Each structure stands twice: as structure tokens, then as C-alpha cells.
C-alpha positions as CSV (number, residue, x, y, z in Angstrom):
1,M,133.5,101.9,79.4
2,P,137.2,102.2,80.3
3,E,138.3,99.3,82.5
4,T,139.2,100.2,86.1
5,K,141.1,97.7,88.2
6,L,139.1,95.9,90.8
7,P,140.4,96.0,94.5
8,K,142.7,93.1,95.1
9,D,140.9,92.0,98.2
10,F,137.6,92.0,96.2
11,E,139.2,89.9,93.5
12,S,140.3,87.3,96.2
13,Q,136.8,87.3,97.6
14,M,135.1,86.7,94.2
15,L,137.7,84.0,93.3
16,E,136.7,82.2,96.5
17,L,133.0,82.6,95.7
18,L,133.2,81.7,91.9
19,G,136.4,79.8,91.2
20,H,139.0,80.9,88.6
21,A,137.2,79.9,85.4
22,E,134.0,81.7,86.3
23,F,135.8,84.7,87.8
24,E,137.4,85.4,84.4
25,H,133.9,85.8,82.9
26,F,132.7,87.9,85.8
27,E,135.7,90.3,85.5
28,K,135.0,90.9,81.8
29,A,131.3,91.5,82.4
30,I,131.8,93.9,85.3
31,N,133.9,96.2,83.0
32,K,131.2,96.4,80.3
33,S,128.4,98.9,80.2
34,S,125.1,97.8,81.6
35,R,121.7,97.9,79.9
36,T,119.1,100.6,80.8
37,S,115.8,99.2,82.0
38,I,112.4,100.7,83.0
39,R,109.3,99.4,84.7
40,L,105.9,100.7,83.4
41,N,103.2,102.0,85.7
42,P,100.2,99.8,85.0
43,A,97.8,102.5,86.3
44,K,99.0,105.1,83.6
45,C,98.8,102.8,80.5
46,F,101.4,104.6,78.4
47,T,104.4,103.1,76.4
48,P,107.1,105.8,76.2
49,Y,109.7,104.0,74.0
50,P,109.8,101.1,71.5
51,L,109.8,98.1,73.9
52,K,111.3,95.1,72.2
53,A,113.2,93.4,75.0
54,P,111.1,92.4,78.1
55,I,112.8,91.5,81.3
56,P,111.9,87.8,81.7
57,W,111.1,87.9,85.4
58,A,109.1,91.2,85.4
59,K,105.8,91.6,83.6
60,Q,106.1,95.4,83.5
61,G,109.9,95.6,83.0
62,Y,111.8,96.2,79.7
63,F,115.3,96.8,78.5
64,L,115.8,99.9,76.3
65,E,118.0,99.8,73.2
66,Q,119.8,103.0,74.4
67,R,119.6,105.3,77.3
68,P,117.3,108.3,76.6
69,T,117.5,111.7,78.3
70,F,114.8,110.9,80.8
71,T,114.8,114.4,82.2
72,L,113.5,115.7,78.9
73,D,110.7,113.1,78.7
74,P,107.3,114.5,80.0
75,A,106.1,110.9,80.5
76,F,108.9,110.3,83.0
77,H,107.7,113.3,85.0
78,A,104.1,112.1,84.8
79,G,105.1,108.8,86.5
80,A,104.3,106.6,83.5
81,Y,107.4,104.5,84.2
82,Y,110.2,104.2,86.7
83,V,113.9,103.8,85.7
84,Q,114.8,100.7,87.6
85,E,117.7,98.2,87.3
86,A,116.5,94.9,85.9
87,S,117.8,92.6,88.7
88,S,115.8,94.6,91.3
89,Q,112.6,93.9,89.4
90,F,112.8,90.3,90.4
91,I,110.8,91.4,93.5
92,E,107.8,91.4,91.1
93,H,108.3,87.7,90.3
94,I,108.6,86.9,94.0
95,L,105.2,88.6,94.8
96,D,103.4,87.0,91.8
97,S,104.9,83.5,92.1
98,L,104.1,83.2,95.8
99,Q,100.8,85.1,95.5
100,I,101.7,86.9,98.7
101,P,98.5,88.1,100.4
102,K,97.9,91.9,100.1
103,G,97.6,93.8,103.3
104,I,99.9,96.2,105.0
105,Y,103.5,96.2,103.7
106,L,106.7,97.9,104.9
107,D,109.7,99.0,102.8
108,L,112.1,99.8,105.6
109,A,114.9,101.4,103.6
110,A,112.9,102.7,100.7
111,A,114.6,105.7,98.9
112,P,114.7,106.5,96.1
113,G,111.6,104.4,95.6
114,G,112.1,101.7,93.0
115,K,110.9,98.8,95.1
116,S,108.3,100.9,96.9
117,T,106.6,101.9,93.6
118,L,106.7,98.2,92.6
119,L,105.0,97.2,95.9
120,S,102.5,100.0,95.5
121,S,101.5,98.7,92.1
122,Y,101.1,95.1,93.4
123,L,99.0,96.2,96.3
124,A,96.8,98.6,94.2
125,D,93.6,99.3,96.1
126,E,93.8,96.1,98.2
127,G,96.5,97.2,100.6
128,M,98.6,99.9,102.2
129,L,102.4,100.5,101.9
130,L,104.6,102.2,104.4
131,A,107.7,103.5,102.7
132,N,110.4,104.5,105.2
133,E,113.7,106.3,104.7
134,V,116.0,107.2,107.6
135,I,117.9,110.0,105.8
136,Q,115.8,113.1,105.5
137,T,117.0,114.3,102.2
138,R,116.5,110.9,100.6
139,A,113.0,110.7,102.2
140,Q,112.2,113.8,100.2
141,V,113.2,112.1,97.0
142,L,111.2,109.1,98.0
143,K,108.1,111.2,98.6
144,E,108.4,112.8,95.1
145,N,108.7,109.4,93.4
146,I,105.7,108.1,95.4
147,I,103.6,111.1,94.4
148,K,104.6,110.7,90.7
149,W,103.6,107.0,90.8
150,G,100.2,108.2,91.9
151,W,98.5,105.1,93.4
152,G,97.6,106.9,96.7
153,N,98.1,103.7,98.8
154,T,101.4,104.7,100.4
155,L,102.6,106.4,103.6
156,V,106.1,108.0,103.5
157,T,107.9,108.1,106.8
158,N,111.3,109.3,108.0
159,N,112.4,107.1,110.9
160,D,115.2,105.0,112.2
161,P,114.4,101.2,112.3
162,E,114.4,101.3,116.2
163,H,111.4,103.6,116.1
164,F,109.3,100.7,114.7
165,T,109.4,98.7,118.0
166,P,105.7,99.5,118.8
167,L,104.8,97.9,115.4
168,E,106.2,94.4,116.1
169,G,104.0,91.7,114.4
170,F,102.1,94.4,112.5
171,F,103.1,93.9,108.8
172,D,102.1,91.2,106.2
173,L,105.3,91.8,104.4
174,V,108.6,93.6,105.3
175,L,111.1,94.4,102.6
176,V,114.6,95.3,103.7
177,D,116.8,96.5,100.8
178,A,119.7,96.9,103.2
179,P,122.4,99.6,102.9
180,C,125.5,97.6,101.7
181,S,129.0,97.8,100.4
182,G,127.6,98.2,96.8
183,E,129.7,95.6,95.0
184,G,126.9,95.1,92.6
185,M,127.2,98.7,91.4
186,F,130.9,98.3,90.4
187,R,129.9,98.2,86.8
188,K,128.0,101.5,86.9
189,D,129.8,103.4,89.7
190,M,133.6,103.7,89.7
191,Q,133.4,105.5,93.1
192,A,131.9,102.4,94.6
193,R,135.1,100.5,93.6
194,E,137.3,103.2,95.2
195,E,135.3,103.2,98.5
196,W,135.3,99.4,98.9
197,S,137.4,97.6,101.5
198,P,137.1,94.5,103.7
199,D,136.6,96.8,106.6
200,H,133.7,98.6,104.9
201,V,132.1,95.2,104.2
202,Q,132.4,94.4,107.9
203,F,131.0,97.8,108.8
204,C,128.0,97.2,106.5
205,A,127.4,93.7,107.9
206,A,127.3,95.1,111.4
207,R,124.8,97.8,110.4
208,Q,122.7,95.3,108.6
209,K,122.5,93.1,111.8
210,R,121.3,96.2,113.7
211,I,118.6,96.8,111.1
212,M,117.5,93.1,110.9
213,D,117.4,92.8,114.7
214,Q,114.5,95.3,114.4
215,A,113.0,94.2,111.1
216,G,112.7,90.5,112.0
217,A,110.2,91.3,114.7
218,L,108.0,93.5,112.5
219,V,106.5,90.6,110.4
220,K,103.3,89.1,111.7
221,A,102.6,85.4,111.9
222,E,102.8,83.8,108.5
223,G,103.9,87.1,106.9
224,Y,106.9,87.4,104.6
225,L,110.3,89.0,105.0
226,L,112.3,89.9,101.9
227,Y,116.0,90.7,102.5
228,S,118.1,92.1,99.6
229,T,121.4,93.8,98.9
230,C,123.2,95.0,95.8
231,T,126.4,93.2,96.8
232,F,128.0,89.8,96.2
233,N,129.8,88.8,99.4
234,V,128.7,86.1,101.8
235,Q,129.0,88.3,104.9
236,E,126.2,90.7,103.8
237,N,124.1,88.0,102.2
238,E,124.1,84.3,103.4
239,E,125.5,85.2,106.8
240,M,122.7,87.7,107.4
241,I,120.1,84.8,106.8
242,R,122.0,82.8,109.5
243,F,121.9,85.8,111.9
244,L,118.2,86.4,111.3
245,T,117.2,82.8,111.8
246,S,119.3,82.6,115.0
247,E,117.2,85.6,116.4
248,F,113.7,84.9,115.0
249,S,111.6,82.0,114.0
250,Y,111.2,81.9,110.2
251,E,110.5,79.2,107.6
252,P,112.4,78.9,104.3
253,V,110.8,80.0,101.1
254,R,112.0,78.8,97.7
255,I,111.2,80.8,94.6
256,P,110.5,79.1,91.2
257,L,113.1,79.9,88.5
258,E,113.4,79.5,84.8
259,E,116.7,77.9,83.9
260,S,117.2,80.4,81.1
261,W,117.2,83.3,83.6
262,N,120.7,82.3,84.9
263,I,119.9,83.4,88.4
264,K,122.1,81.5,90.8
265,E,120.2,79.8,93.7
266,T,122.3,79.5,96.9
267,E,121.5,77.3,99.9
268,V,122.0,78.3,103.5
269,E,122.0,75.7,106.2
270,A,120.7,77.3,109.5
271,D,118.8,76.1,112.5
272,G,118.5,72.6,110.9
273,K,116.7,74.0,107.8
274,T,117.8,74.9,104.3
275,Y,117.1,78.5,103.4
276,Y,117.5,80.0,99.9
277,G,119.1,83.0,98.4
278,Y,119.1,84.3,94.8
279,R,122.3,85.9,93.4
280,F,122.4,87.9,90.2
281,L,125.9,88.0,88.6
282,P,126.7,90.4,85.7
283,H,128.3,87.7,83.6
284,M,125.1,85.5,83.8
285,V,122.2,88.0,83.8
286,Q,121.5,91.3,82.0
287,G,121.4,93.2,85.2
288,E,123.5,94.5,88.0
289,G,124.7,92.6,91.1
290,F,121.8,91.7,93.4
291,F,121.0,89.2,96.2
292,V,117.6,88.5,97.7
293,S,116.2,85.9,100.1
294,V,112.6,85.3,101.2
295,L,111.5,83.9,104.6
296,K,108.1,83.3,106.1
297,R,107.3,84.0,109.7
298,T,106.1,80.9,111.6
299,A,102.4,80.5,112.5
300,G,103.1,80.9,116.3
301,A,104.7,84.3,116.0
302,N,103.2,87.5,117.3
303,T,100.4,89.3,115.3
304,Q,99.4,92.8,116.2
305,V,95.9,93.9,115.1
306,P,95.2,97.7,115.3
307,K,92.4,98.7,117.6
308,R,89.9,101.5,117.0
309,I,91.0,104.7,118.7
310,K,88.0,106.2,120.3
311,D,89.2,109.8,120.1
312,F,92.0,110.2,117.5
313,K,94.4,112.9,118.5
314,H,97.5,114.0,116.6
315,P,99.8,117.0,116.8
316,Y,99.0,118.3,113.3
317,L,96.4,116.0,111.7
318,K,92.7,116.5,112.1
319,E,90.4,113.6,111.3
320,V,87.4,114.3,109.0
321,S,84.2,112.5,110.1
322,K,82.9,109.5,108.3
323,Q,79.9,111.4,107.1
324,D,82.0,114.3,105.8
325,S,84.5,112.0,104.2
326,K,81.6,110.3,102.3
327,A,80.2,113.7,101.2
328,L,83.7,114.7,99.9
329,D,84.0,111.5,97.9
330,V,80.6,112.2,96.3
331,E,81.4,115.8,95.6
332,L,84.8,114.9,93.9
333,D,83.4,112.0,91.9
334,F,85.7,109.5,93.7
335,N,84.9,105.9,94.3
336,G,83.2,106.3,97.7
337,N,86.0,104.5,99.6
338,G,87.8,107.5,101.0
339,K,88.8,108.6,104.4
340,Y,90.0,112.2,104.8
341,Y,92.3,114.1,107.1
342,L,93.1,117.8,107.3
343,L,96.6,119.2,107.6
344,K,96.9,123.0,107.6
345,D,93.5,123.3,105.8
346,S,94.6,120.9,103.1
347,Y,92.6,117.7,102.6
348,F,94.4,114.3,102.3
349,R,92.6,111.2,101.1
350,M,93.3,107.6,101.8
351,N,91.5,104.2,101.6
352,K,89.1,104.0,104.5
353,N,89.8,100.2,104.8
354,W,93.2,100.9,106.2
355,N,92.3,103.7,108.5
356,L,92.9,101.8,111.7
357,H,96.4,100.8,110.5
358,F,97.1,104.4,109.5
359,Q,96.0,105.8,112.9
360,K,98.2,103.2,114.6
361,V,101.3,104.1,112.5
362,S,100.7,107.9,112.8
363,Q,101.0,107.6,116.6
364,H,104.5,106.3,116.4
365,L,106.2,107.5,113.2
366,N,107.2,110.7,111.5
367,L,104.9,111.1,108.6
368,K,106.2,112.9,105.5
369,Y,103.3,112.1,103.2
370,F,100.3,109.8,103.0
371,G,97.5,108.9,100.6
372,V,96.8,111.8,98.1
373,E,96.8,115.4,99.1
374,I,93.7,116.8,97.3
375,G,94.0,120.5,98.2
376,K,92.0,123.3,99.9
377,K,88.4,124.2,99.7
378,Q,87.5,127.8,99.6
379,Q,83.9,129.0,99.2
380,N,82.8,125.7,97.7
381,K,85.6,125.8,95.1
382,W,88.7,123.6,95.1
383,I,92.3,124.8,95.0
384,P,93.8,121.5,93.7
385,T,97.3,120.2,94.5
386,H,100.0,118.9,92.2
387,E,99.7,115.6,94.1
388,W,96.0,115.3,93.0
389,A,97.0,116.0,89.4
390,L,99.6,113.2,89.4
391,S,97.4,110.7,91.2
392,I,95.2,108.1,89.6
393,L,92.1,109.6,91.2
394,P,89.6,111.2,88.8
395,N,89.8,114.9,88.2
396,N,86.6,115.3,86.3
397,K,85.9,118.6,88.1
398,F,88.3,120.5,85.8
399,P,88.9,121.0,82.1
400,S,92.1,119.6,80.6
401,L,94.5,120.6,77.8
402,D,96.8,118.1,76.1
403,L,100.2,119.6,75.0
404,P,102.7,118.5,72.4
405,E,106.1,117.5,73.6
406,N,107.8,120.9,73.2
407,Q,105.1,122.7,75.1
408,A,104.9,120.1,77.7
409,I,108.7,120.5,78.4
410,A,108.1,124.3,78.5
411,Y,105.4,123.7,81.1
412,L,107.8,121.4,83.1
413,R,110.4,124.1,83.0
414,K,107.8,126.3,84.7
415,N,107.8,128.7,81.7
416,E,105.0,131.1,81.1
417,L,102.5,129.6,78.6
418,K,100.7,131.5,76.0
419,I,97.6,129.5,75.1
420,A,94.6,130.8,73.2
421,D,91.0,129.9,74.0
422,L,91.8,128.4,77.4
423,P,88.9,128.1,79.8
424,K,89.0,130.4,82.8
425,G,90.1,129.0,86.2
426,W,92.0,125.8,86.9
427,V,93.0,123.6,83.9
428,L,94.8,120.2,84.0
429,I,97.8,120.1,81.7
430,T,98.4,116.6,80.1
431,Y,100.8,115.0,77.7
432,H,99.4,112.0,75.7
433,N,96.6,112.2,78.3
434,L,99.0,111.8,81.2
435,P,98.4,114.5,83.8
436,L,101.5,116.7,84.4
437,G,100.0,119.4,86.7
438,W,97.9,122.6,86.8
439,V,97.7,126.0,85.2
440,K,95.2,128.7,86.1
441,N,93.8,131.1,83.6
442,I,93.0,134.4,85.4
443,G,92.1,136.3,82.2
444,N,95.0,138.5,81.4
445,R,97.6,135.7,81.9
446,V,98.0,132.0,82.5
447,N,99.8,131.1,85.8
448,N,101.9,127.9,85.7
449,Y,101.5,126.0,89.0
450,Y,104.1,123.3,88.4
451,P,106.1,123.0,91.6
452,K,109.2,125.2,91.6
453,E,111.4,122.6,93.2
454,W,110.5,120.0,90.6
455,R,111.0,122.1,87.5
456,I,113.4,120.9,84.7
457,R,116.7,122.8,84.9
458,M,118.5,121.0,82.1
């Protein structure tokens, strides 16, 4: 990678943070290429590449020897793995080491979905995740990645943080991966260097305070708040911990580290207590710049428990009765734990254990997606959705066809497939037994139902 000069004010800032000797190592590292890393989807049980270098703080994370063309890998489109920067995968270690109770989680600034898919895997069928993104176009990307991941335990919303005020004290965990000045991306993104300035840092810090002023109140008593950025400076990191603890009552949380990981623990004195942050520096770890801090809400804080809504009303969602939901689960060979809603004659399924939480959220937020969209039922026959195909729900109602790589790519390009001896009707297309989507054999031709907006254009 060609070296590009760092902004002078940024150099001064990092010299103050690191000192001259360490800054020299930092400057060399930030002008070297970074390693590509992925995180496997434990629900889809597929190893796409030779995985020789595990990420030490992430059980499902691996470095790759070189960067493949992910767009031309059917397993990528099937949600078998997520391409995620190694430092960000430290969230997995936080969850596991603290054994954070599973419940209802919020990822407040979630797009494109790396941390949301990680939280979704951790929660599995024991919790519900609300993945929110304020920018509408990015919320669409988030939705697609959640659908590909396939766990069916996630709601995607498109809201400003201030819209969450009715949900104060509602969440067991809130993750805020805050919009920041992006200093940690200087190695990968030359434009980030060009856009950086001290004024931009101050602008980002002000925006983060506005977000945290809302987010700090959303965590229930004894719940957890995770604050992270992909930047190095103190204003957007340690100072944000001081701001948060001046506004809300939180206890410090310290994360166990292995010395060999070379993650830099930082201490923040605030409100008479010592809080902790974890800084990832490119000359010390094989990952990009990252900062994260964990805080625990005090026992005396507010806790909001959702109440049963006697007559659920929603502008466009229609609740399916308990009896009919149970009948649908039996009909579809699901696990019997489903709750269904109708949207424009299409059935959506979610875990019934979180129905009260879902109904509460749906009264206040702009839903873009939730659970798994199953499809429409016409004359006792199902018109299945792409979302059902990619989910981890059973699809035993339909025959399947496993395609080799070249044919799988042709399917993902939405090309017409010529397949002999294909059963009539809906057929699930798979690659190494990973579902990719549907085709329908209508006799004289096979219709490819891969979503037009998702097709491979490369």
C-alpha cells in the first residue's frame, strides 16, 4: 500500500497519546495493508476457506491468508460467514467472559450489521435483538445482512435515538458503536485521512454526546452498556465515558485480557471510580483501530417491564391468534414456539416468548423487518419467501437441489436455469447444503426467484 502522509494535527494528537518511540511503530503500521478476517455463522456450519489463523479473542473469527472475491462466493450470499474486522470481534469476548444475561438487546447504530449479527448469534433462541439504523439507505443494507444471517431473532428499525425515549430502562444490553472521526480506518481508507480535522473530531464528539444522552437511559437496572468507536482520540473515547457517568449512574466493568493479545487497557477516573476502556492499536494487534468500554447500570436504576396489550392495534400489522399461530407452527414443521403477524397477506414469524417486548417496540418505532417473513398462503399452498429460504427455520415442505459453484453463481446472477428432472413446483436451491433461495418449475420452464435487487452484477 502506498504511504500517504498523516494529517499534522493527527500526528501531534497521537504523539501526545503514545509518545515518540511508540508513535514511530504506529506510523509504520498504519501505512501497511491490514489482514482480512471473517466470522463464521455457527447456525450454518460451513467452513468456506482454509482457516489456519484464529482471531484469539473471537471463537468464530479467523484471519484469511488473502482476500478472496467474496461477491463470487455463494457461501457469502448464503450467510455462512460475515466479513468483519478483527478488532470489532472483541465484542464476542466481552459477552462470553462476562456471561451477560440473554434478554432484549439494542444495537443503536447498527448498519451494516457486523456487531448485530454477532449479538444475534450470542442470543440465539434465548433473546431478541433490536438493530436500529438512523439512515434509511443504510437500514436497508442492515436488513439484508440480518436476513442472510438467518437467526430470526432480530427486529430492524429506522429511527433517530431520540425516538427511543418511551423505552427507557427497557434493554438488558445496549451497544452504541458511535459514528466517529474514523481514525481507526486510516489504514484502509485514504479518504478518511483527507476528511479528518480537529474540528471534525469535535463535531463527532458533540454528536456522540447527543446519542449517549439518549442511550444511557435505555439500559435497565443491572443491564450493560457497550460504547465503541473506530477512532483513537481521547475526546471521542475516554471523555465520552466521563460524560456518560456524569449524566447516569453506572458501575465500572473490567474485561479479562490475555497479555499476548496486546490490547491496551486504559483507565478513566470519573465520579470517584475507575472505569476501563480497551484500545486496539495497529502496531500492537492484527486489526484496525478500535476502542470499547463496558459499563453496568446500577441496581437502583429504572426497569421497564412490557405489559400485555389487551387489544393490539397497529397501522399495518395484524396479530395472528395464539391458536392459529400454534397451528401454523405444526403445519410448517417448526419448533412450536412461534408467534405470527400478517403484513399485506404475508406471514411473519417470531419467538412468542418476546411477543410483549415486540408489541411494545412496535408502538413506538419504525419497523423495517422482524423475525422471519415466511410468505403467503393460497388455497392451502405456500408461496415461500427468500427470507424463509435463508433463515435457519426448517423448510421440509419443499424438495431441494444442491448446485455446484458455477451453477450456484449463475443462480445468484438471476440467470435462467436449465435443469433436467426437477420436481414440479417450488424447489429450494442450495450450495454445499446452504440454502440460497427458490426456483419454481412450472413445466415448460424454471423460474428463478432470487431477489432482483440482490443479484450478482460482477
